N, C-alpha and C positions, 0 to 999 in steps of 0.2 A: 505495501499499499503503500505511494506519493503525499506528501506531505509537504514539498519543498510550495515555499510562499514567496511572490513578488511582488512589486507596487505595480507592471506592465498591466498580471493578469487580473491582481487585484483590481485596477480601474477598469480593468474590461469588464469583468461581472457586473461590479455595483450600474457599471453606463446603461447595461441589461439585466436590469431590473426593476420588478414592475414598477409602473409609473407614479404610485401611491406616496414615493421619496417623496420631498419637495424639492424641487426643482436648482432652487438654494440653494439649498443640504448636498446635494448630487456636485455640484459643478464647484462645492470647497473640497468637497471630499479628494474629488478625482483632480482639482491640481494641487490636492497637500497630498496627495501620493504622490505623485506624480512629483512635484518637487521638494519633496523628501527623497527621495530613490535619485536626481540627479546629487541634491544635499550629499548623501550617503558615497557616492560614485568618485563626487570630487572630494572626501574625505573628512568635510564639516559635517561630523560627529553633532556637537551642538543645535547646531540649525536644522540636521535633519528627525530629529529628538523631537522639536518642538515642530516639528511638522508635521511627524506622524502623532503624534499626541491633537492634536488640532483633527486628523482623519480620523482619530476613534474617537475624540467626542460627535464625529459628523454620525459615527456609526458604533454605535457602542457596544450593537449585537453581537458584530463579528470580533469571533478572536484573533481572525489573521490578522489583521490591522494594528491588532494590541503583540500577537507574537512578535511582531517584524519592530515594532516599539520597543519591546525586549529586546531584541537582538541591537537592536542599535546601544541601551546602557550597557549590555554586555560587551558591546565593542571598547569601548569607556572603561570599563572594570569598575561597571559597579553595577553587581551579581543579586546583590539584596534588592533596590531597589528592580533592577529583572522580574528578582520571583514578585514585590509586591504586583508589579504587573498584572501576573501571571495569574496571579492567583484569585485577583481584581475577575482577570477575565473568565477565569473560571464558576467564580461565584456570580456574574453575571447568568455566565446563562447553563446557572442552576437555582436561577429566581422563574418561578411560573412554569417549572415545570421540566425535567432531568433529560428530558429528548425532544429538547428545540434545535439539538442542534446537530444537523446532516452527521453521518458516521465519517467524512472525510475530514470535517472542519472538527468533533471528538478528538481523530488520531492524532491529527495537525499540533492543538492542543495539549494534548498529551504530552508529545515526545518537547515541547517549550518546559512542561513544569517538568519534566523529570531531567532535562538537560539544567535546569535554574533548582533545585536539590529540591523540585513538593513533588517527593518520590507518590506519595496518601493519592491525593489530588489527582496524579498521571492514573494512577493505579484505578479511579473513580471512572475514567474516560478510558482508558482501553478495555475496562472490565464491561462498559457500554459498547464497545467496538464488537469485542468477545461473542457478546452476545448477540449481538445484529452478523456477525460475520465469524460464526463457531469456528468455520473449516478454515480460514482464513493461516497461514500460519508467521506473517510479519504482527496479524493483532495478539497474538497466542506470546511470540517473541517479545514484542517487548510489555506485556502483562507480567509476564517472566523477569525483566527486565527492572520492570519499576517495584513487583514486589521483594524483588531482591535489595535495590538498595532501600526497600523498604525496613530491609535486616531478617527478613523470613524467607532462607532461600530454600528452604525446606518446600513449598506453597510454591515457589518457582519451580523449579526442577522438573512434574508433573509436563506444566506448562509450553519451557522446555521442546519435551519431549514429545508433546506430542504436533508443536513444532517441526518437528526434525522426522515425526512417521509421513507431512507433511507432503516436507520436499529434506528431505537427508541430505543432501549433497550441499543445502547451500552456506558459502564460509559463514554470512552472517550470525546463521542460529549455533553452528559449531562452537564458535567465540564464547558464546550468550552464552553453551552448555562448559566449557572449558571456566567459562569464573562463577556460575551455582557452584560446581563442582570443587571452585575453589574458597567458597564462602561457607560451603560444608564442610570447608576442613580437609577435604578427598585433596591431597595433594597430586597422587599417585593419575586419580581419574580426572584431572584437570590438564596431568599435563599430555594423560591419550586425547584427551578431546580438542587440544593443543595438536599434537600433532596429526589425527586426522581435517583439522585443521587447513593447516600447511599442506596437506596434500593436494587439498581444492585450491586452495590461492597461497601461495606459495612467497614469504618475503614481504609481507603485510607488517606494516612498523605498529600497528595498536596490537593483534595477536603477540609480536615478541617481544609485546610488552607485559606483555601480562604475563607472558612466560617465563620475565625476570621478576614479579609480584610472584609470582605463585614457587622459582626455585629459590628466592631469596626469602622468604619464607619458610626454607627446611635452614638459612642458616647463611651469614656472608660467607659466598665462592669467585672463584676468578670469573667459573659459569658465571654465576649471577652475575655483576655486573658487569663485562661486557655486554651479558641479552641487554641491559639497566641502560645502555647506550640509542637504546631505541626510543626512552619517550624524544620530543622534541628540546634540539637543543638551542639554549641560547646564544645569541651573536652578538655580540660590541659591533658600534658605528661604529669600525674601524677598520684600519687595513691591516691590524693584525693577524699574523700567524695561529693555527690552532694549535695550539700544545699537546704530544701524545708520548712525552717521555723525554725528549732534545734536552740534552748539557743545554742547562740555565744562566752558566756560570760566566757573569759581564753581561746578562741582557734584563729586558725589563719582562713582565708577564701580568697580568689582571685576571683576579678570579670574576668570576661572572656569576652573579644572584641569578636565581630559582626556584619554585616552589615558593613553601611556606614560611615563616616564620624558623619551625618546630626545625623543619631542615636543614637551613644554616646551625643553627645552633648543632645539632647535632657533624654534620659535616665540619665546623671547623677544626680539629681536632687534627682534622688532614692538612690543615696552609699549614703544620709547626711541619711535616717530615716536607713538604713544599719546602717550606723555607733552607732547609737542610741543603737544598739542591743548590743554596746561592746566588738569586739571581740578582741585579743589579738595583734591580726595587719590584717589591710584588705589592701589587693594590686589590682591595679586595673589595669586590660590590657585597653591600647586605641591606636590609629593608632601612629603611632610614629612620625608625625612632630606634631602629640597633648599631647607630654607626658609630655611639659616642661608646659603649661599650665594649667594643670591639676595636677600636682606639685606644682604649681605659689600658687593654690587654695584647696591648707592641704593635697594633699590624696598618696599614695606610688603610684605612677605612673611606670609600664613598657609597654615599645612596644609588642605588640600582639603577640603570639607566642615561649614569654619567659619563661623560666622555672622557678618557683618557686615551692617551696617548703608547702602546706600549708595544713590544718585540712582538707577545705570545700571549695568546688568551687560554684558558678552561675552564671550562664548567666547573662551579660548587660540589657537585652531587657526581662530577667523573673520578672525582682528586681521584678512588681507590682502586679505578681503571686505570689508572694513567700513570701509577704508580703504580701498577704489578702489584697492589694488595690483593690478598685468598683469601682467607678467613681474619685474619688479624683487624680489629676494629677499634686496640688502643684503647680497652679498656685500661692498662695499666698506669696511662696517662691522663686520669681521670684522678682529679679535678685540672680541666684545661681553660675555664672562667670563673677571673676574680671579679666581688663586686668592687664597685668604685667606695672609695671608703671621703671623699666628698660630697656625695650627695644626696639633697636636704631628703627623706622622706616624712610622711607623715606617720610622728607617737604609734606604737604601740600601749590597746590598751594593758592597763595593770591585770596578777593574774597571781592568782595566792600561789601557795612552795606546793608543790606535788604536782600542777596543772602542766601539761606538754600546751606546746601552742603552737595549731597549724592553723598555714595558709588553704583554704580549696578552694576549687575552680571543676565546678560540673557539666562546662560548656564550652564551647570552644569559637571559633569566628564565622561572623553572622553570614559573610558570603561564602562558607564552606559548604558542597554539594552534598558532603557524606554525611554533615553534622547528627544527622536523624540519626546514623546509629552509633555514633559516637555520644554524645552526649548522655548524662546523665536523668533517667527517667526525675522530676523536680520533687514526686508524689514521695523517692525518698527521705526524701532530704531529711524532717525531723527525723526518721530513725538513725541519719547517720549522726546527727545534731545533737543526738539523747545519752550518746560515750559518754562516759564518765569517766573526769580527770583529762578533757577533754576541753585546752578555751578556743575556739574557730572563729578564723578573722578570714574578711571574706575575700580575694583576690580577680575575682568573678568583675568584669572591668563592663560598664556599658548598665551598668544598676543602682536604683538612688534607695537611700538606708532605707525609705519607707519599703520598696519591690523589696527588702532581704527579707527569707523567713523567721521567726526567731528563736533565735539562740546562737546569730552571728556577727560578730562584731563586722560593723562596715569603716571603710577607709574613703577615702577622698580618691578620684581618679588616678595613679598616678604617671609619669610624665612621658614615660619610654620605658626602654629594658634595660636601665640602666638603674634608675629606679625599682625598679622590681626585681633586678638582682641583686641592691641594700637593703633592699626590705626581706629578702629571701633568705638571704646572710642572717636577720636577725627572730629569726621564727627554730622552733627545733622541728620542724618539719615543712612540706607542704602535701594534700592530698587532690589529684585531677584528674578529674577522664585522658585520653589521649591527647592532647593541646599543647600549643608551644610552647608553652610554661615547665612543662614537662620534661620537655628536653634542655629548654635550659637551667632547673633546678641539678637532671643530672651532670652538664659540664661543668658546675657546682660543687660535686658530692654532696648536692643537700636528699641531707635523708628524705627518703619524698616514698607513695606508693600511688600507682597511677591505675586506674579500672579502668578496665580492657572489655570491649566490648567479643563476643565466643571466639570468630577470625577477626583477629584483631589488624592493623597495617604489617603488612613484612615484615618492617624492623623488629617487634619485639618474638613473634616466633609465633608457635600455636601451647605450646606445651613449656611449664616451670614458672617458677614465682621466682623467680633471678633471670639478669638478661647481664648479656658479653657488651652490651657498648656502657648500659651504666651498672657499676658497684651496689653507689647507693639505694638505686631502685627496687623495691619490691613490687612485680605484676600480680593485679590482682582481677580474676581471671574469671568471663559470667561464667554458667557451668551448660548452659545454651543460648541461642539467635534471642535477642532483643530481653535476656531474664538478668537485669539491671539488681535485683533480689536480691540471688546470690551472690554477685561480687558483692552487695554491700553488706551483709550479713560478715562473707569473712574482713573483709578489710574491717570490721568493729574485732574483732577476734584477732586480726593484726600487730591492730594498735596496740587495744587492750595488753596482749601479751607481753609489748614490748614499755606499756606505760609501767606496768607492776612488777620489769625486769631489770 
């Protein structure tokens, strides 16, 4: 089932629409769509967003227009606003009857919602499509992908099998099968489905990247790092050559930033090995709010996207491969991030003797599409906060004191990662889900407990309470998909045992 949408097609569709649409509204709609597409083609995203927003005002019940507006927001990096637009379109589509949209429009809206990180609403759209077209393999596979994104791969697996029963050699469905088996913790099965995919569609970058994730889920390895090079690699705006391990003595190199804040803290450890290659100058990109922290730790730091003239460049997450490392993740070199001593942070609350003071983070970056499965179920917070002899301090950003649950001390917003590091160093430890601060605390050697979903991100592996990446971290694993109750109860036992000890 195709769901490609463009302004020209929409303009023709609305031009042929029934005559009950007022001519002035129709003219405005067509003009906004055409001018918006022109602005998009010349790279004027702000103007395109303004024009598509006007078009949506003229056609508020057409999700295709909302999808175009959301795509513009995604192009400028505002994933949260893109998701908000699509959720609004979903709400409008379901007002006054859930079947007002055509099957094609509902499929397109579901696709946009899934890409924007709203899998529950996407699953609702795809389920309606499957009800209408029960033998459409694309609809079945799409619903499987939404179920997988919701963290219920056990419901996704029968759907993808039905899709493969209808189209057994379709490469997209074979890849979906591999991803679902991965999320069920079946590494061997995932690799087998990837082999089946590659026999039909060889040399496919998304498939190679999934193979990297599945391989690295079993632990760091030469094969895993090599396959991980299949991800989209950042390229600086310069004439620097890409570094693959060539001698660096007397030459400069730029380490380009990529992916999330947790990735930068995790992979900073490899900068020290790169420094041993004796470059004349080592420049490191990072997220803008981490520049001062990286500089404090001895590196020439720049905000990502900065223009720097160097002889070489290398992506940050390529360092283990380019440095020819295997399963050595340099855990013995932790800590490798020090907290600044000259940063002012809010004072911590008074605590009684014998009480541990722990920081708490239960949700990640709102822009991250997969936070649905990584964030803690808020209904479980009261049980966690009732842990005896613990004083809880909220390090969750973006929430006011009035919004926080009872028993959790609020702090003013922190100014950046330097302030966060300084505050972490004053606490007795950290409890968090799989977020960027988990990697910062691990890199600092801070005692931490990280609550993980059933099959977590590749770097945490599938089993065990310890990780070779961070000796100071205890991994608290869920016993099943979306089973945060088991993780919270394990966490309470871990923390109570340590306090008692």
